[in-house]
N, C-alpha and C positions, 0 to 999 in steps of 0.2 A: 533839762540839761543834766548830763551824766557827771558825777563826781569823778575826778582823777586825783589819786593820791600818789606822791612819788618822793623820793629822797635823793639828794645829791650830796657828794662830799667835794667841797671846794677847797683848792689848795692854791697858794700864790704868795704874793708879796704885798706888804703895807709899808707905808712911810708916814712920818710926821713932818708936816709943813712947818716953816718958821713960826707961823701964828698959832701952832698947836693943833691944827685940824689934822685928823688921821684920814689917810686915803688908802684904799685897798683895790687891787685888781687880782682876782682869783679865777681859776677855771675848774670845771668838772667835766671829765670825759663822759661819754655815754657809758652807763654802768648798770650792773645787775646786783641787787642785794638779795641775801638769803638769810632767813632766820629759822633755826630748828629748835624746838622745844623737846627735851627728853629728860629722863631721870636724872642726869648729870647737870641739868640747868638749861640756860638759854645760850645758844651758839649763833653767831652772826658773822657774815663776811661780805665783802664787796669785791667785785672784779670788773675791770674796764671791758667795754665792748666796742666793736667797730661802730663808727658813727660820728656825729658832730659833738662839739663840746658846748657847754653852757658857760657864759662869762658873767661874773658878778663884779660890778664896779660900785664902790660906795664911798661916801664921806661921812665922817663922824666928827661932831664937835662935843668935847667933854667940858663940863662945868665943875667948879670948885666943890659944889655940894654933892658930887657923885652922880649927878644926872647927865644925860646926853641927848642929842638929837642926831638922826642919821637919815640920809637919802641916797638914792642910787638906782641902778637898773640891773636887771638880770636879763641877758640875751640868750635865747635858746636856739643856737645855731641859726638856720634860715627860717625857723618856725616863728620868729617874732620875739618880742620882749615885754617886760613889765617894768614899770617904775614904781618906786615905793618911797615912803618917808614916814618917820614917826608921827604919831598923833600925840601932841603934847611932848613931854620929856620922858625918856626911859630911865631906869635906874640900874646900877650895877652893884651887886652884892656878892657875899661869899657863896661859893659852890660846894657841893659835897666832895668834890676831888681836890686834893692839894694842888696849889699853883694854878687853879682854874677859877673863872669868875662866872657868875650867873647873871645873864642879862634878862631883864624883865621889861 
C-alpha cells in the first residue's frame, strides 16, 4: 500500500450543549499547500482549489482533571469517510503560542 500524506485546514462552528459536551462541524475545501525554505526562513501558504470539501464532525467531552474524550467522522466528499475516537483520555496543556492550547 502506498502512503498518502496530506493536510487540510478546517474552519467552522462549535457549540457547547447544556450537558457541557462540545460539538463541532467544520469543513475544508480542496486546497493546495506550499512550503518554501530559503535564507529568510520557512514560508508557507494555502490556497483553495476547485473540488469537493471535507467535513469534520466531532463531539468532545471534557473532564475536571483536564482530560477529554473525542469521537467523530471526517467525510472526504464522495470519496468516503473515516470514523475516529480517542484511545483512553487525551490531555490539554499549554501551547507555545499565547491563547492556544496543545492537545495530546
